[in-house]
C-alpha positions as CSV (number, residue, x, y, z in Angstrom):
1,M,261.9,70.0,-33.8
2,M,259.4,69.6,-30.9
3,D,257.2,66.6,-30.9
4,Q,253.5,66.7,-31.7
5,L,251.7,68.1,-28.6
6,P,248.9,66.2,-27.0
7,V,245.4,67.5,-27.9
8,S,244.1,70.1,-25.6
9,P,241.5,68.7,-23.1
10,L,239.4,71.7,-23.9
11,K,239.0,70.9,-27.6
12,P,235.3,71.1,-28.5
13,A,233.7,67.7,-28.5
14,D,232.0,68.3,-31.9
15,M,233.4,70.2,-34.8
16,P,230.9,70.8,-37.7
17,A,231.7,69.5,-41.2
18,L,232.4,72.5,-43.3
19,P,230.5,73.1,-46.6
20,V,232.3,73.5,-49.9
21,L,232.0,77.0,-51.1
22,K,231.3,77.4,-54.8
23,G,234.2,79.0,-56.7
24,L,236.7,78.7,-53.8
25,R,239.6,76.4,-54.7
26,V,241.9,75.1,-52.1
27,A,245.2,73.1,-52.0
28,T,247.6,72.2,-49.2
29,G,251.0,70.6,-49.2
30,N,254.5,70.4,-47.7
31,S,257.0,73.1,-48.6
32,G,260.1,71.2,-47.6
33,T,261.1,73.9,-45.1
34,R,260.5,73.6,-41.4
35,Y,258.0,70.8,-41.0
36,R,258.3,67.2,-42.1
37,G,255.4,64.7,-42.6
38,R,252.6,67.3,-42.6
39,A,251.1,70.0,-44.8
40,D,252.5,73.4,-44.0
41,V,251.6,75.6,-46.9
42,T,248.1,76.4,-48.2
43,L,246.9,78.1,-51.4
44,I,243.4,79.4,-51.6
45,V,242.3,80.6,-55.0
46,L,239.5,83.2,-54.9
47,P,236.7,83.7,-57.5
48,D,236.8,86.8,-59.7
49,Q,235.6,90.0,-58.0
50,T,236.2,88.8,-54.5
51,S,236.3,91.6,-52.0
52,A,238.6,91.5,-49.0
53,A,239.1,93.2,-45.7
54,G,241.8,92.9,-43.0
55,V,242.7,93.7,-39.5
56,F,246.2,93.3,-38.3
57,T,248.6,93.4,-35.4
58,R,249.4,96.8,-33.9
59,S,252.9,95.6,-33.1
60,K,255.5,98.2,-34.0
61,C,257.6,95.4,-35.4
62,P,255.1,93.8,-38.0
63,S,256.1,91.0,-40.2
64,A,256.8,91.4,-43.9
65,P,253.5,89.6,-44.9
66,V,251.5,92.0,-42.7
67,D,253.1,94.9,-44.6
68,W,252.4,93.1,-47.8
69,C,248.8,92.6,-47.1
70,R,248.3,96.1,-46.0
71,S,249.8,97.3,-49.2
72,V,247.6,95.0,-51.3
73,L,244.5,96.1,-49.6
74,Q,245.4,99.7,-49.7
75,G,246.2,99.6,-53.4
76,G,249.9,99.8,-53.0
77,A,249.9,102.4,-50.1
78,P,250.9,100.7,-46.8
79,S,249.0,101.8,-43.8
80,A,249.2,100.9,-40.1
81,G,245.5,100.3,-39.8
82,P,242.8,98.0,-41.3
83,A,242.4,97.9,-45.0
84,A,240.1,96.6,-47.7
85,S,240.0,95.9,-51.5
86,N,237.3,95.0,-54.0
87,T,239.6,92.7,-56.0
88,V,241.8,90.0,-54.7
89,R,242.6,86.6,-56.3
90,A,244.6,84.4,-54.0
91,L,245.8,83.8,-50.5
92,L,249.1,81.9,-49.7
93,I,249.8,80.8,-46.1
94,N,252.8,79.1,-44.7
95,A,253.4,77.7,-41.2
96,G,256.8,77.3,-39.4
97,N,258.4,80.6,-40.4
98,A,256.9,84.0,-39.6
99,N,259.0,86.0,-42.1
100,A,259.2,88.6,-39.3
101,F,262.3,90.7,-38.4
102,T,263.9,89.7,-41.7
103,G,264.4,93.1,-43.2
104,A,264.8,93.5,-47.0
105,V,265.2,89.7,-47.3
106,G,261.7,89.3,-45.9
107,A,260.2,91.9,-48.3
108,H,261.9,90.2,-51.2
109,A,260.5,86.8,-50.1
110,C,257.0,88.3,-50.2
111,A,257.5,89.7,-53.7
112,H,258.9,86.4,-54.9
113,T,256.2,84.2,-53.5
114,A,253.4,86.5,-54.6
115,A,254.9,86.6,-58.1
116,A,255.1,82.7,-58.2
117,V,251.4,82.5,-57.3
118,A,250.5,85.2,-59.8
119,G,252.4,83.5,-62.6
120,A,250.7,80.2,-61.9
121,L,247.2,81.8,-61.8
122,G,247.6,84.4,-64.4
123,C,246.8,87.4,-62.1
124,A,248.8,90.3,-60.8
125,P,251.1,89.9,-57.7
126,E,249.2,92.8,-56.2
127,T,246.1,90.7,-56.0
128,V,247.8,88.0,-53.9
129,L,247.6,88.1,-50.1
130,L,250.2,86.4,-48.0
131,S,250.4,85.2,-44.4
132,S,253.2,83.5,-42.5
133,T,253.4,82.2,-38.9
134,G,256.2,80.5,-36.9
135,V,259.6,81.4,-35.8
136,I,260.7,85.1,-35.8
137,G,264.0,86.2,-37.2
138,E,264.7,83.3,-39.6
139,P,264.8,84.2,-43.3
140,L,262.0,82.6,-45.3
141,E,263.0,80.0,-47.9
142,A,261.3,81.8,-50.7
143,E,262.4,79.6,-53.5
144,A,261.0,76.5,-51.8
145,L,257.8,78.2,-50.9
146,G,257.4,79.6,-54.4
147,T,257.9,76.2,-55.9
148,A,255.3,74.7,-53.6
149,A,252.9,77.5,-54.5
150,V,253.1,76.7,-58.2
151,R,252.5,73.0,-57.5
152,L,249.5,73.9,-55.3
153,A,248.1,76.1,-58.1
154,E,247.9,73.1,-60.3
155,D,246.2,71.0,-57.5
156,A,243.7,73.6,-56.3
157,A,240.1,72.4,-56.4
158,E,236.8,73.1,-54.8
159,A,237.0,71.6,-51.3
160,S,236.2,72.3,-47.7
161,L,238.7,74.3,-45.7
162,E,239.3,71.6,-43.0
163,A,242.6,70.6,-44.5
164,A,243.7,74.2,-44.7
165,A,242.8,74.7,-41.0
166,A,245.3,71.9,-40.1
167,A,248.0,73.1,-42.5
168,I,248.2,76.6,-41.0
169,A,248.9,75.4,-37.4
170,T,252.1,75.7,-35.5
171,T,251.9,74.8,-31.8
172,D,248.1,74.3,-32.1
173,T,246.9,70.9,-30.8
174,F,243.8,70.9,-33.0
175,A,242.6,72.5,-36.2
176,K,240.2,75.3,-35.7
177,W,237.2,76.1,-37.8
178,A,233.6,77.4,-37.6
179,Q,230.6,78.0,-39.7
180,A,227.3,79.9,-39.6
181,E,224.5,80.7,-42.0
182,A,222.5,83.8,-42.6
183,A,218.9,83.5,-43.8
184,C,218.4,86.2,-46.4
185,S,215.2,87.6,-47.9
186,S,215.8,85.8,-51.2
187,D,215.3,82.5,-49.2
188,R,218.9,81.8,-49.9
189,A,221.1,80.9,-46.9
190,V,224.5,82.6,-47.1
191,S,227.2,80.4,-45.6
192,V,230.0,82.0,-43.6
193,V,233.0,79.7,-42.9
194,G,236.1,80.6,-40.9
195,I,239.4,78.9,-40.0
196,A,242.1,80.1,-37.6
197,K,245.3,79.1,-35.9
198,G,246.6,80.3,-32.5
199,S,247.8,78.8,-29.2
200,G,250.5,81.0,-27.7
201,M,251.8,84.5,-28.0
202,I,248.1,85.3,-27.7
203,A,246.9,88.8,-26.6
204,P,244.7,91.5,-28.0
205,D,245.8,93.1,-31.3
206,M,245.5,90.2,-31.9
207,A,247.6,87.1,-30.9
208,T,250.0,84.8,-32.7
209,M,247.0,84.1,-34.7
210,L,245.9,83.9,-38.3
211,G,242.2,83.9,-39.1
212,Y,240.3,83.8,-42.4
213,V,236.5,84.2,-42.9
214,F,234.8,83.4,-46.2
215,I,231.3,84.7,-47.0
216,D,229.4,83.0,-49.8
217,A,228.1,86.4,-51.1
218,A,229.3,89.3,-53.0
219,V,229.6,92.3,-50.7
220,E,231.4,95.7,-50.9
221,A,234.8,95.8,-49.3
222,S,234.1,98.9,-47.4
223,W,231.1,97.3,-45.7
224,L,233.1,94.1,-45.0
225,Q,235.9,96.2,-43.4
226,G,233.5,97.8,-40.9
227,V,231.9,94.4,-40.0
228,L,235.3,92.7,-39.6
229,S,236.7,95.5,-37.4
230,R,233.7,95.4,-35.2
231,A,233.7,91.6,-34.9
232,A,237.4,91.4,-34.3
233,D,237.2,94.0,-31.5
234,Q,234.7,91.9,-29.6
235,T,236.2,88.5,-30.2
236,F,239.9,88.2,-31.3
237,N,240.8,91.4,-29.4
238,A,239.0,90.2,-26.3
239,M,241.1,87.1,-25.6
240,T,244.5,86.5,-24.2
241,V,246.7,83.5,-23.3
242,D,249.9,85.1,-22.2
243,S,249.6,88.9,-22.8
244,D,252.1,88.7,-25.7
245,T,251.2,90.4,-29.0
246,S,252.7,88.9,-32.1
247,T,254.4,90.5,-35.1
248,S,252.2,88.5,-37.5
249,D,248.5,88.8,-36.4
250,T,246.2,88.8,-39.4
251,V,242.5,88.3,-39.8
252,L,241.2,88.5,-43.4
253,A,237.6,88.3,-44.6
254,F,236.5,87.6,-48.1
255,G,233.2,88.3,-49.9
256,L,233.3,85.7,-52.6
257,G,232.5,87.1,-56.1
258,S,230.9,83.8,-57.0
259,G,228.1,84.3,-54.4
260,A,224.8,86.2,-54.9
261,A,224.9,89.9,-54.3
262,V,223.7,90.9,-50.8
263,S,222.6,94.5,-50.5
264,T,219.4,95.0,-48.4
265,D,219.8,96.2,-44.9
266,A,218.1,93.2,-43.4
267,D,220.3,90.8,-45.4
268,L,223.5,92.6,-44.5
269,Q,222.5,92.5,-40.8
270,A,222.0,88.8,-41.0
271,V,225.3,88.3,-42.7
272,E,227.1,90.5,-40.1
273,A,225.5,88.4,-37.3
274,A,226.8,85.2,-39.0
275,I,230.3,86.7,-39.3
276,F,230.3,87.6,-35.6
277,I,229.3,84.0,-34.7
278,V,232.1,82.6,-36.7
279,C,234.7,85.0,-35.3
280,D,233.4,84.4,-31.8
281,Q,233.7,80.6,-32.1
282,L,237.2,80.8,-33.5
283,A,238.3,83.1,-30.7
284,E,237.0,80.7,-28.1
285,Q,238.7,77.8,-29.8
286,I,242.0,79.7,-29.6
287,A,241.5,80.3,-25.9
288,R,240.7,76.6,-25.5
289,D,243.9,75.7,-27.2
290,G,246.1,78.0,-25.1
291,E,249.5,76.5,-24.7
292,G,249.4,74.0,-21.8
293,A,245.8,75.0,-20.9
294,S,243.6,72.9,-18.8
295,K,240.8,75.3,-18.1
296,L,238.9,77.8,-20.2
297,I,238.3,81.1,-18.3
298,T,235.6,83.6,-19.3
299,I,235.7,86.9,-17.4
300,T,232.7,89.2,-17.5
301,V,233.1,92.7,-16.1
302,E,230.0,94.8,-15.3
303,G,229.3,98.2,-13.7
304,A,232.5,99.9,-15.0
305,E,232.6,103.6,-15.9
306,N,232.4,102.6,-19.6
307,D,233.1,99.6,-21.9
308,A,236.7,100.5,-22.5
309,A,237.4,100.6,-18.7
310,A,235.6,97.2,-18.4
311,R,237.8,95.8,-21.1
312,T,241.0,97.0,-19.4
313,I,239.9,95.5,-16.1
314,G,238.9,92.2,-17.7
315,L,242.3,92.0,-19.4
316,S,244.1,92.8,-16.1
317,I,242.4,89.8,-14.5
318,A,242.9,87.6,-17.6
319,N,246.6,88.4,-17.9
320,S,247.5,88.0,-14.2
321,P,249.8,85.1,-13.7
322,L,248.6,84.9,-10.1
323,V,245.0,84.5,-11.2
324,K,245.8,82.1,-13.9
325,T,248.0,79.8,-11.7
326,A,245.4,79.8,-8.9
327,I,242.8,78.6,-11.4
328,A,245.2,76.0,-12.7
329,G,245.6,74.8,-9.1
330,E,241.9,74.8,-8.6
331,D,242.3,77.3,-5.8
332,A,239.4,79.6,-5.1
333,N,241.7,82.5,-4.4
334,W,239.4,85.4,-5.2
335,G,241.8,87.9,-3.5
336,R,243.9,87.7,-6.6
337,V,240.9,88.9,-8.6
338,V,240.6,91.9,-6.2
339,M,244.3,92.6,-6.8
340,A,243.9,92.5,-10.6
341,V,241.0,94.9,-10.5
342,G,242.9,97.3,-8.2
343,K,246.0,97.4,-10.4
344,A,244.1,97.9,-13.7
345,G,244.3,101.7,-13.5
346,E,240.6,102.2,-14.1
347,A,238.0,103.6,-11.6
348,A,237.1,101.1,-8.9
349,D,235.6,101.4,-5.4
350,R,236.6,98.7,-3.0
351,D,233.4,99.0,-1.1
352,R,231.2,98.5,-4.1
353,L,233.1,95.6,-5.7
354,A,231.3,92.2,-6.1
355,I,232.8,89.0,-7.4
356,W,231.4,85.7,-8.5
357,F,233.1,82.4,-9.4
358,G,230.4,80.7,-11.4
359,P,227.1,80.9,-9.5
360,H,229.0,81.5,-6.2
361,Q,229.3,85.0,-4.9
362,V,232.6,85.3,-3.1
363,A,232.9,89.0,-2.4
364,S,230.5,91.9,-1.9
365,G,230.6,95.4,-0.4
366,G,234.3,95.3,0.1
367,L,234.2,92.1,2.2
368,R,234.0,88.3,1.8
369,D,230.4,87.5,1.0
370,P,228.4,86.4,4.1
371,G,227.2,83.3,2.2
372,Y,230.7,82.3,1.0
373,S,231.4,78.6,1.2
374,E,235.0,77.5,0.6
375,E,233.8,73.9,0.1
376,A,231.2,74.9,-2.6
377,V,233.6,77.2,-4.5
378,S,236.5,74.8,-4.3
379,G,234.2,72.2,-5.9
380,Y,233.3,74.6,-8.7
381,M,237.0,75.2,-9.4
382,T,237.5,71.6,-10.5
383,A,235.4,72.3,-13.6
384,A,237.1,72.6,-17.0
385,E,235.3,75.9,-17.7
386,I,235.5,78.7,-15.2
387,D,233.4,81.8,-15.2
388,I,234.4,84.9,-13.3
389,R,232.1,87.8,-12.9
390,V,233.0,91.2,-11.5
391,D,230.6,94.1,-10.8
392,L,232.2,97.4,-10.0
393,G,228.9,99.2,-9.2
394,L,230.0,102.4,-10.9
395,G,228.3,102.6,-14.3
396,D,227.1,100.8,-17.4
397,G,230.4,99.6,-18.9
398,T,230.6,95.9,-19.7
399,A,233.1,93.6,-21.4
400,R,233.8,89.9,-21.8
401,V,237.3,88.5,-22.0
402,R,238.4,85.0,-22.6
403,T,241.6,83.4,-21.4
404,C,243.0,80.1,-20.0
405,D,244.9,79.0,-17.0
406,L,248.7,79.0,-16.8
407,T,250.3,75.6,-16.2
408,H,253.7,73.9,-16.3
409,G,252.8,72.9,-19.9
410,Y,253.1,76.5,-21.1
411,I,256.7,76.7,-19.9
412,S,257.6,73.3,-21.4
413,I,256.1,74.2,-24.8
414,N,257.9,77.6,-25.1
415,A,261.2,76.4,-23.7
416,D,261.3,73.8,-26.5
417,Y,259.7,75.8,-29.4
418,R,262.8,76.3,-31.5
419,S,264.6,73.1,-30.6
């Protein structure tokens, strides 16, 4: 078992205290499986008539819990895409074992743990959502997890989600949560609260990440699905640590049935904006906690043929080991950015390309910028947060991608992960 990792130097200085959402009951505990001395299983009991939506990994080797969630949200008909339901009752999350690549044993483990939760809460197993994160290929200890779930059902009480954010972590060095409020026409502020985990095996579609967003309002599942898909596309699917897409990626959103109904267009727009803020903050925290990271990197691509091309180019830069190691070494090697643009496979014109590191333009018109100062740019590279801007000069396509640098720490963490 690897030791507790030091907290990322990029952890946000201030994390807001999370509100307690009416009707949402939470409990965390230890399952007696992989981890010792910490909570590694979480049960969240949802109010009646809670709606849910989900977006999942596009890996062709999804975990058993991903298949289970898709089936629940599709009313028993698994699908490879996003899914939503107007009636879910509980969410069980375990850390340390992904229950992935476990065949029929993994499917049985899902059925067993969902049945344990359902029996304790008096609901149907088909209303229980499951998430697992951790090692791939190890059978899940379903009996132990089911026993823990029954115990947590007895302990569940209205509480903030901060303890849950810590319990779902694996190689995370800090618990991740965010909140926002939507001012609605009824003068009632709708709270949106989110928690997430993720630090490595992080790439679009979506990461080794789990994320959960809770909206203190009753909303239709179909509306919630559209909002979550749009938010995830611009946040969780626009970050990368190491280009590796996990088997287990899951983001779920819940419209709590205990909240007031929200139905006017203006109110729905306000709630959607709050959901985006929460997802955006969670995605940034995951990038900040990239395994071994010492710098947060934000890449903005402008002037591409279209937004999709801009995203591809941004990810080409963000996933380049040469770019990431140069930034780790505080080397203003903008030639590596040129390389990453050129290899992306999207339209680019060398003689129109412009590049900035922070406020410093380093390249323009296919040449090193006339005003380039190695001393000034090298000074900028010592910062903990690095902004790279690329303008292709071809069209209106834009994208923003987040990543982190690549250090020796990433190798150490992943070399030791199963030991």
